[in-house]
C-alpha positions in Angstrom: -39.0 27.8 44.8 -39.3 29.0 41.1 -36.9 28.1 38.0 -35.0 30.8 36.2 -34.5 30.1 32.4 -31.2 31.4 31.4 -32.4 30.7 27.6 -29.4 28.2 27.3 -26.8 31.1 27.5 -23.4 29.7 27.4 -21.2 32.7 28.7 -19.9 31.8 32.4 -19.6 35.4 33.2 -23.2 36.2 32.6 -24.5 33.4 34.2 -22.4 34.3 37.3 -24.3 37.8 36.7 -27.4 35.9 36.5 -26.9 34.3 40.0 -25.6 37.1 41.4 -28.7 39.5 40.4 -31.1 36.7 41.4 -29.6 37.1 45.1 -29.3 40.7 45.3 -32.2 42.3 43.4 -35.1 39.6 43.4 -37.7 38.9 45.7 -35.8 38.3 49.3 -38.6 36.2 50.0 -38.9 33.5 47.3 -36.6 30.8 46.3 -34.7 30.3 42.7 -33.2 27.3 41.0 -30.9 28.3 38.1 -29.4 25.6 36.0 -26.3 26.5 33.3 -23.7 25.4 30.9 -21.0 27.3 29.5 -18.1 27.4 26.6 -14.7 26.2 28.1 -14.1 28.3 31.3 -11.8 28.4 34.8 -13.7 29.4 37.6 -12.0 30.5 40.2 -13.0 30.6 44.2 -13.4 33.9 45.7 -10.0 33.9 47.8 -7.7 31.8 45.3 -4.6 33.6 43.5 -5.6 32.7 40.0 -2.5 33.2 38.1 -1.4 30.0 40.5 -4.5 28.3 40.0 -4.6 28.0 36.3 -2.1 26.4 33.6 -1.7 30.5 31.7 -0.5 28.4 28.3 -3.3 26.1 27.8 -5.8 28.6 28.7 -4.7 31.0 26.2 -4.1 28.6 23.6 -7.4 27.2 23.6 -9.2 30.3 24.3 -10.6 29.5 27.8 -12.7 31.7 29.7 -11.3 33.0 32.9 -13.6 34.6 35.8 -14.0 34.1 39.8 -16.7 33.4 41.7 -18.3 34.9 45.0 -17.7 31.7 46.7 -14.8 30.0 48.2 -13.5 26.9 47.4 -11.4 25.8 44.7 -10.5 26.2 41.3 -13.0 24.0 38.4 -12.8 23.9 35.0 -16.2 23.6 32.9 -17.4 23.0 29.4 -20.4 22.1 27.1 -20.7 18.9 29.2 -21.0 20.3 32.9 -24.3 21.3 34.2 -24.2 24.0 37.2 -27.0 24.2 39.2 -27.7 26.8 42.0 -30.4 27.1 45.2 -31.0 31.2 45.8 -32.8 31.3 49.0 -33.4 33.6 52.0 -30.7 32.4 54.8 -32.5 31.1 58.1 -29.9 31.0 59.7 -28.9 27.0 59.6 -28.2 26.8 55.9 -24.7 28.3 55.4 -22.3 25.1 55.1 -25.3 22.3 55.4 -24.6 20.9 52.1 -26.7 18.2 52.5 -29.7 20.5 52.2 -29.1 21.8 48.9 -27.5 18.8 47.3 -30.3 16.6 48.5 -32.8 17.0 46.1 -30.0 16.8 43.4 -28.7 12.8 45.0 -32.5 12.1 44.9 -33.2 13.3 41.4 -29.3 11.6 40.2 -30.6 8.0 42.1 -33.6 7.6 40.3 -32.1 7.9 37.1 -29.9 5.1 38.3 -26.9 6.9 39.4 -25.8 6.4 43.1 -24.6 9.6 43.9 -23.6 10.7 47.7 -22.4 13.7 49.7 -19.0 13.2 50.9 -16.1 15.1 52.5 -17.0 19.1 52.7 -18.8 19.5 49.5 -18.4 17.0 46.6 -20.8 14.5 45.4 -19.3 11.2 44.4 -19.8 7.9 42.4 -17.9 4.7 42.7 -15.6 7.0 45.1 -15.2 9.3 42.3 -16.1 13.5 42.0 -18.7 14.6 40.0 -20.1 17.6 41.9 -18.0 20.1 43.8 -20.4 22.6 45.9 -19.7 26.0 47.5 -21.7 28.6 49.2 -22.2 32.0 49.4 -24.0 34.8 51.8 -24.8 38.3 52.0 -27.5 40.5 53.7 -29.7 37.7 54.7 -29.6 36.1 51.3 -27.2 33.1 50.2 -26.9 30.6 47.5 -25.3 27.2 47.3 -24.3 26.0 43.8 -22.6 23.2 41.9 -21.3 21.6 39.5 -22.4 18.3 37.7 -19.7 16.5 35.6 -22.4 15.2 32.8 -19.9 14.9 29.9 -17.0 17.1 30.3 -13.7 16.8 28.7 -11.8 14.8 31.7 -8.5 15.5 29.8 -9.0 19.4 29.9 -9.8 19.5 33.8 -6.5 18.3 34.4 -4.6 20.4 32.0 -6.5 23.8 32.4 -5.4 23.8 36.5 -2.3 23.8 38.0 -2.7 20.6 40.8 -1.9 21.5 44.7 0.6 19.1 45.5 0.1 19.5 48.7 -3.9 18.9 48.2 -3.1 15.7 46.4 -0.4 14.3 48.8 -3.1 15.1 51.9 -5.7 13.3 50.4 -3.5 10.2 48.8 -4.3 10.3 45.0 -2.4 11.0 42.0 -4.3 12.5 39.6 -7.0 14.9 39.0 -8.2 12.5 36.0 -7.7 9.6 38.3 -10.7 11.2 40.9 -13.5 12.6 38.7 -16.0 11.2 36.6 -18.5 12.1 34.2 -22.5 11.2 35.2 -23.3 10.2 31.7 -21.4 6.9 32.3 -23.5 5.7 34.9 -27.2 6.6 33.8 -29.4 3.5 33.3 -30.2 5.0 29.8 -27.9 7.3 27.6 -29.4 11.0 27.0 -27.9 14.1 25.7 -27.3 17.0 28.3 -30.3 19.1 27.5 -32.8 16.0 28.3 -30.6 15.2 31.7 -31.4 18.9 32.8 -35.4 18.6 31.8 -35.5 15.2 33.5 -33.3 17.0 37.3 -36.0 19.7 36.9 -38.7 17.1 37.0 -37.4 15.3 39.5 -36.5 18.5 41.6 -39.8 20.0 41.1 -41.5 16.4 42.0 -42.9 15.8 38.3 -45.1 18.9 38.3 -46.7 19.7 35.0 -46.2 23.7 35.3 -42.8 24.3 36.5 -43.1 27.5 38.6 -40.9 30.1 36.8 -39.4 33.5 37.1 -38.8 34.9 33.4 -36.3 37.3 33.3 -37.3 40.6 31.7 -35.7 43.3 29.2 -34.7 45.2 32.2 -33.6 41.8 34.2 -30.8 41.2 31.1 -29.8 45.0 31.0 -28.5 44.7 34.6 -27.1 41.1 34.5 -25.0 42.8 31.5 -24.3 45.4 33.6 -23.3 43.2 36.6 -21.1 41.1 34.4 -19.0 43.9 33.3 -18.7 45.5 36.3 -17.3 42.0 38.4 -17.0 39.0 36.0 -15.4 40.5 33.3 -13.4 42.7 35.1 -9.6 41.9 35.3 -8.9 43.1 38.7 -11.9 41.0 40.2 -10.6 38.1 38.3 -6.8 38.7 38.3 -6.0 41.8 40.7 -4.6 40.4 43.7 -0.9 39.6 43.2 1.0 41.3 45.8 4.9 41.4 46.5 5.8 39.7 49.3 8.9 38.1 51.3 7.8 35.7 53.7 4.7 33.2 52.8 2.8 30.2 54.9 1.1 27.3 53.3 -0.9 24.4 54.6 -3.6 22.5 54.0 -6.3 21.7 57.1 -9.1 19.5 57.1 -11.5 22.8 56.1 -9.1 24.1 53.3 -5.9 25.4 52.3 -4.7 28.9 53.5 -1.7 30.3 51.9 -0.6 33.8 53.7 1.9 35.7 52.2 3.6 39.1 54.1 6.0 41.9 52.7 7.5 42.2 56.3 9.8 45.3 56.3 11.7 46.5 59.6 9.8 43.9 61.7 6.5 45.4 60.5 3.8 43.9 58.3 3.5 46.2 55.1 1.4 44.2 52.7 -0.6 41.2 53.4 -2.6 38.6 51.1 -4.4 35.7 52.0 -5.4 33.0 49.8 -7.1 29.6 49.9 -10.0 27.1 49.0 -11.2 27.6 52.8 -15.0 28.5 53.2 -16.4 31.3 55.1 -18.6 34.4 55.1 -16.4 37.5 55.5 -14.2 39.0 52.8 -10.2 38.1 54.0 -9.3 41.5 52.8 -10.8 42.5 56.6 -8.2 40.7 57.8 -5.4 41.8 55.4 -6.2 45.2 56.8 -6.2 44.1 60.1 -2.6 43.0 59.8 -1.0 45.5 57.9 0.9 48.1 60.2 1.2 45.0 63.1 4.2 43.9 64.4 5.4 40.8 63.2 5.4 38.7 66.3 3.1 36.2 67.6 1.5 38.3 70.3 1.0 41.0 68.4 -0.6 39.3 65.8 -2.8 37.0 68.2 -4.0 40.5 69.9 -5.0 41.6 66.4 -6.6 38.1 65.8 -8.5 38.0 68.9 -10.5 41.3 68.0 -12.3 39.1 64.9 -14.6 36.4 64.6 -12.0 34.1 62.7 -14.9 31.5 61.8 -16.6 34.2 60.0 -13.9 34.3 57.6 -12.0 31.0 57.2 -15.2 28.7 58.4 -13.5 25.9 60.7 -10.4 26.9 60.6 -9.2 28.5 63.8 -7.1 31.6 65.2 -5.0 29.2 66.8 -4.4 27.2 63.3 -3.5 30.4 61.3 -1.3 31.2 64.2 0.6 28.0 64.0 0.7 28.7 60.4 2.7 31.9 60.5 4.6 31.5 63.8 
């Protein structure tokens, strides 16, 4: 495994571009570790409706960057007090959805610093029942990354103010607010330290005390390509905000494996437009499912016939075809 030093870049769009570049254009047989922090930023999941996930007034007023990542899951607010990590590696066929594999080195490091963290639920690291890290994954062409946030010293008030909470999500989890269910790692350390020292100690623990941590050094050519990726995707309005179709039918439900929000434009009994949102974890692009349903009769049997032709788990993770049908009809 090699560490990628991002030279303390605080631009979230560049950091996500570094991650994508390492995933798709560096040595396919190598594993990389990337750490990054950022100026105040909201990052929405691949399948989410950006406008509905964020508090637009707060974002504009406080100059918060908004972007979208490649992986699924929910929206997160990050700032200079967050330290995000990403393991970028070859997919061995057993690693996607295996969050324990990728969070274990982080959990081990945290415990050595006195923070008794543990993996809980789908993809969260918690301390004393409070979330300190959310994780998500992405797969493409035999490569994958598993990345997560580490709330080290984040402004927790802004976590709540920058996002629009999903009432159904909180009801299903029995919690009252964002603020009541998240916490900062710094509060639990045996000895206090700034975030740069915290990152250095994490690296030392993950690389098991090696004096010379193996490193991939980004070249000028690499940085040029990373800038291109950032411009093309993570700073692109269409990627970040583009999917907001007109609709006249909406179905939304929170399953144990995540929320699914399906919106349809139905005319004369036929499905003319489809948009699918949610924080579920799948490998495939749900645009394939949207395209599949366009032109289909708005009828349970007709929709079922279409959905039977694809592997629903590939697109929705542990959400089944029967779950989707029960939601829509």
